[in-house]
C-alpha positions, 0 to 999 in steps of 0.5 A, a space after each residue: 378514592 386514592 390520590 396520588 401526591 402530585 408531580 413538581 409544581 410550576 410557580 408558573 406554567 412555563 413552556 419548558 422547565 429548565 430547572 427544577 427544585 426538590 426542598 427537603 426539609 420538615 415541618 419542624 426543621 427550625 432551620 427551614 422556618 429560618 429559610 423562609 424569607 430566603 426561600 419566598 423571596 427566591 420563588 419570587 425572583 426567578 422568570 418562569 421556567 421552573 418548578 418545585 415540589 417538597 419531601 419530607 424528612 422525617 427529622 425527628 421519629 421519636 425522642 428515644 432514637 433521636 440525637 443531633 451529634 453536630 448541636 449535642 441535642 437529645 432532649 425537647 429542653 436542649 431543641 429549645 436552646 438551639 431555637 433561641 439561638 437560631 432567633 438570635 443569629 437569624 432574626 427569624 422568631 421562634 417561640 422556643 417555649 413550645 420545647 418546655 410547654 408541650 414539646 412535640 414527641 415526633 415529626 412524622 404525624 406531621 410529614 404524613 400531613 403534608 403528604 395528605 395535603 400535596 394530594 390536593 397538589 403544591 398550593 394545597 401543600 403550600 398552603 399546610 407546610 406553612 400552616 404546621 410551621 407558623 403553628 409550632 414556631 410561633 404559636 406554640 402548637 403540638 403539631 404532632 398531635 393529630 388533633 392539631 392536624 385536623 383543626 389547622 386543615 379545617 384553619 387553612 380550608 376557611 382561610 383559603 376555600 376552594 383552594 383546600 379541602 379539608 375533608 378530602 385531608 382527612 380522607 387522604 391523612 389515612 390512607 396507605 398510599 399518603 404513608 407510602 409517599 412519606 416512606 418514598 421521601 424518606 428513602 430518597 433523603 438516605 440515598 441522597 445521604 441528606 442528614 440535615 435540613 433544609 436540603 435543595 437539590 437543584 437539577 436542570 435534568 441533565 446535572 444537579 446540585 444538591 444545597 444543604 443547610 441555611 443559606 441567605 437569598 443570595 447564595 440561594 440565587 447564585 446557586 441557581 444561576 449555576 444551573 440557568 447561565 442565561 439567568 439575568 442579575 436577582 432583582 431589587 427586594 420586594 416591597 411588603 405589600 407585594 411579598 404580602 401580595 403573594 404569600 398571604 401572611 408573615 412576621 415582622 423579622 421574616 418581613 424584613 429580611 426579605 424586603 432587606 428593611 432593618 427591623 426598625 424601619 420593616 415595623 415602621 412601614 407595618 405599621 402605617 399599613 395596618 393604619 390605612 387599612 391595607 393590612 392586618 396584624 393577628 398576635 395569637 400570644 404574648 409574644 409580638 415580636 410572634 405576630 402575623 400581619 396580612 394583606 386584607 381581602 381588598 388589598 390583595 384583590 388590587 394587587 391581583 390586578 
């Protein structure tokens, strides 16, 4: 059966869409990873009446043709230097050793995998893209390897159940329509002259605004306000349980940024929540700052009520 990638996905079920966001990104884009706490906080802050969709950029076709003139990157080891600098600049953890130990040969397989997940809807694409980012940025897994892509699909299916079908993902990954959807995303990015990620194309149906590059929450919210004049002032940052109830997993650095907490305060609150049995902490390597905090199932259900 042929499955077409899904259309724009509402964050709620609005009677009328007043804002749409097409998010051009790439699973290996470290600046997109750095944007995660701000993008996720924006999703929590915006009221009903908007929708979104991920578009894949195909940032790294292969190392033979890749060259980033701004950062002077043309070899994997140079990408590792940039990852280290981004962690220092933004506070988001990145394990730059990926580019020395098992550098991905291309980002196209991961982009194609996101389009395959998108065939199951926006939530499935959300789960899969996030897991790709965690696997690469925190766990040093080579997401250009199709075996890794299938393993991640199985992990997601085990974690979220009916929200993700790994067998369907495997079938959709091989469909010509999925490859066509990726080509369309890359053509649209080229048409819009998007050469750097992340890039968010905002539209109210009449006007469009392109926000390119890493932006903190305040700037993202202000950009949305330009197209949504009735948008109220931004709400206070979420507390940690609220953030993790919505987004399921996050490292310390992301939580501190999204909740506007000093890293030491965020770490103290997280330790207390783990001690109380409300959160779990998962360490997958030797970098403790790359550990993921997850809300335990009983607490997540309580927050959802």
